[in-house]
N, C-alpha and C positions, 0 to 999 in steps of 0.2 A: 633684786627681789621681784618676783612675779606677783601680779595682783592677787592670785589665788593663795599666796603665802601670807597675805596681810591679815591681821586680826579684824574681826567683824566691826569692832568699835571704830577702828581707823577708817574702814571702808565707808561707814555711815557718815563720818565727818567729811571724808574726802569727796563723797558723792554730793554732799550739800555744797561744798566749795565749787564743784563743777557746774552747779546751776548758774553761776555767774562767771566762772573762769573756765576756759576751754583750752585743753592741752593741744599744742600744735607741734609736738616733737621736741623743739629746742627752746620752747618758751610758752608762756600762757597769754591768751587774750582775755582781757577783763575790762568791764565798763569804766573803771576808774583810772585807766592807763594814763590819761592826760591830766589827771586831777591837779598835779603840781606843775607839770611842764607847760601845759596850755589849758588852764581851767575854763576858758571861754570857747573852747573848740566846738563843743556840741551846739552852743548857742549861735555861733557864727554860721555853721552849716544850716541850722534851722531857719535863721533869718534870711539867708540868700535863697534857700529853696522856697520859702514862703513867698518871697517877692517874685520869683520865677514862675511859680504856679499861679499866682495872682495875675501875672501878665498873660499866661497861656495855660489853661487848665490841663491840656494834654501833656504838659511837661512832667507831671507827677508820674504818669505811666512810663514815660521815656527814661526818667532817672531810675525808677525801680528796675526797668529792663536792663539798664547798663550793669547793675550789680549782678543780675542773673548771668548775663553774657560774659562778664568778667570771671565769675567764679567757676563756670563750666569749662574754662580754658586755663590750664596751668594753675588753677586755684584762684583764690581771691587776692590778687596781687597787682591790680590796676594795669595789667598788660594790655587790656583793651584800649586804654587811653593813649598809648604811644602812637605817634605819627610815624610814617615811613621815613627812615634816614639811615644812611650807611648800610649796615648789615641787617637792619630791622625792616621787615615787611609788616605793615600795620594790619592788625586784626580788623580794622575798620573796612578793609577791602574784601573781607570774606563774604560769602553768599548770605549768611544770616544778618550781616551788619551793613552791607553796601546799600546805600539809598534808604536805609532803615534806622540804624542806630543813631540817636540824636541826644542832645543835652550836654554835649561836650563843652559848650561855651559857659554853661552854668557851673560845671565843675571847675573851669578856669577861673570863674569869678570867685568861687568858694576858696580855691587855692590861693589866689592873690590876696584875699582878705586874711587868710590863715598865715601866709608868709609875713604879712605886715604885723600881725599880732604876735606870732611866735615862729620865727624863721627855722626851716629845716627840722621841724618837730612832728607835724601831723602828716601822715602818709596819704597819698591819693587813694590807696585801697580802703583806708578807714573812712575817707570822705565819701566814697561810693556807698559803703555800708550804712553810714549815717543818713545820707541823702535818700536811700531807699526806705529807711524807716520813717523819715519825716514826710516823704511823699505819700506813704501809706496813711499816716495819721492825718495829714492835711485833707485827704479825700474821704475821711470818715472811718478809716480802718483802725486796727488795733495798734497799740504801742508795745515796745519791748525794750529791754536794756540791751544795747549793742556791745558785745565784747570787742575790745579794741586792742591795738598793738601790732597790727599787720604792717609789713613793710612792702615797698614797691619793687617789682621785678626789674631786671636789667634787659629784658627781651620780650618778644611777643611770639605768638605761634598762629599764623594764618591757617596752617593745616589743622591745628587743634580746634580752631574756631569753626572751620568748615565741617569737621567730623564729629565734634563733641556736643554741640548745641542742638537740642531737639528741633526738628524741622516740622512745619505745618502738615506735611504729607507723610510723615513717618508712621509706621505701624505702631500699635500699642506695644508690641514686643520690643521694638527698637527703642521706643521712648523709655520703657521700663529699664532696659539695659543701660541706656545712657545715664539715667539717674543712679542706677545701682553702681556703676563704675565710679561715681562720685560719692558713694557711701550713703545715698538717699534711697529710702524704701518707698513702697506704694503709698503709704500715708503721706509722706513728704511730697511725692509726685502730685497727688490729687490736691492737697492743700496749696502747694505752691502754684499749681495751674490756676488756682482761684485768683491770682494776680490779674488774670484777664478779665476781671470785673471792671477794670478801667483800661483806657487806651484804645487804639485803633489798629486795624490791619489793612494791608493793601489788597486790592482786587487780585493781583497776581498770586497771592498766598492761598487763595481758596477757589480760584476760578474752576479748577478741575472738578470740584464738588458739584458745580452747577451744570456742567455739560458732559463730562466724560471721566467719571471717578475711577472706573476700573478698566477703561480702554474699550468699552462696548458702546460708547456714544450715549450713555445714559447718566443722569445725575445720581448723586449719592443717595441711596435708599434710606439712609439714616437722617437725612435733612428734611425738615418739615417743608412740604410743597409750597405752602403760602409764603413762608419766609424766603424760600429759594426764588420764587417769582419776584419778590421785592428786591432781592439782591441783583437779579439779572438786569434790572433797569439801569443800574450804574456800573455793572460789571459784565460787559459783553464778551462774546467769544474771543474777540481780538480788540486791542486798544484799551485804554483806560487802566493800564497796569497799576498806576500810582494812585488811583482813586481810593480814598480812605473810607472805611466802614467801622463803626464802633464794635468792639469785641462783645460788648453787652449792650444791645440796642435799647433795653428798657431803662437802665440807670447808668448810662455811660460815664458819668462823672463822679459816681459815688462808689466807694469801696464797700461792697456788701456781698451777700450770698446769692444775689440774683443770677449771677453767672451759672451757678449750679442748678437753679430752677430752670434756666434756659436749656441746659443739657438734658434734663429730664423731659422737657417739652420738645426735644430734638431741634432746638434752635441755637445750637453752638455754632459759631461762625467758622472756626477752623476744624478740619478733620481731626487734628491732634487734640482738640478739646472734646468734641463729640464722642470720640473713641473711648474716652474715660467712662462713659455711661453705656455706650452701645457696642463696645469692642470685644465683648465676650469674657471680660474678667469680672467674676462675681465680687471680688474684693473692691475693685475700683468703682463698680456700679453701686455697691453698698455705701461706700464713702461719699460718692456724689449725692446719693439720696439723703444721707445723714446731714451733710452740709447744706443741702437745699432746705431741709427742715429746721436746721439750727444754725443761725448766724453766729451765736455764741460759740458753738463747737468749732466752726470754721475759723473764727478769729483766734481762738486759743491755739489751735493747731498751726495756723499760719505763722503766728509769732514764734512758736517753737521751731518750726521748720526753717524759718528765715535765719534764726540763730545757728541752726545746724548747717545750713548751706553756707553761711558766712564763715564757717570754720573749715571749709574745704582747703586743705594744704596751704595755709597762709605762710608767708615768710616772716620769721621772727628773729629776735636776737641780733646777730650780726649778718644775717642773710639779707640780700637785696640792699635797698637804700631808701632814703626819704627824698623823693624827687622835689626839686625846687619848682619845676614846671611839669605838670602831669603829662604833657605831650612828648617829653623827651627825657632820656636818662641824663644824669648830671655830668658825665664825662664822655 
């Protein structure tokens, strides 16, 4: 039976159910998935993440980023967590992740505690989704109910990681396409980019904006000149590749809408950030301006878009497995 054949009364009920349960083809993700099989699952993730962020504030952004980089490759299936072995080439070696993705030890710590509490029950993919939410909340951001029930992949895709994850120097059109291919629209793109309100980026990720944005030896015209001069002090033409800079220089450790205010002021660190405001799209410009004016609107949409992103082609039912160790498949 097609959706259009269903009575209106059923569709109303069904749509209300989908607010907490999200169809993934062969099964549903829903927040109460571990209610009976591992009732302390969410508390365990929250506890370990809180300790990790207390040890190092930057870890919140790192864990949030892991969920993004996982979902954009093969869906939200914890493929990113696999180390290289046998026929598997780890996504950790890809350009977006090499010398950049971090937080794997925290995931290991969560998984170890989870296996002790309820063995072979909670997936690494769900751990990433929960850790992303907890990291957001711990830094002052919104909370949301995380639909659960994902299973873990049996492989990885370094090619997918290299090709699917938006890069700092991608054009707005390319970024929009990469999001669209994952079922995410312009509203999701702008809201999810707001995760750059916390965390750091390396000099190598934005150097060309400072010195040679379009190949003519000139800096990016959409970058505030005073801000650019500050960045050049620790990001020279050569060397200092790994030097870290806050993505949001004004409130680097707080999850808020300052990121969008920075874009309006032409003080976005990455080209892929500033292009949302200055890249010629009236829609993204309008959304950036709206979120810069309303922290509440940003928080509400970020939560919705995180749930939507977390539902990118998850493995459910009998697909995949529940890894005992997030770094390797069970067999």
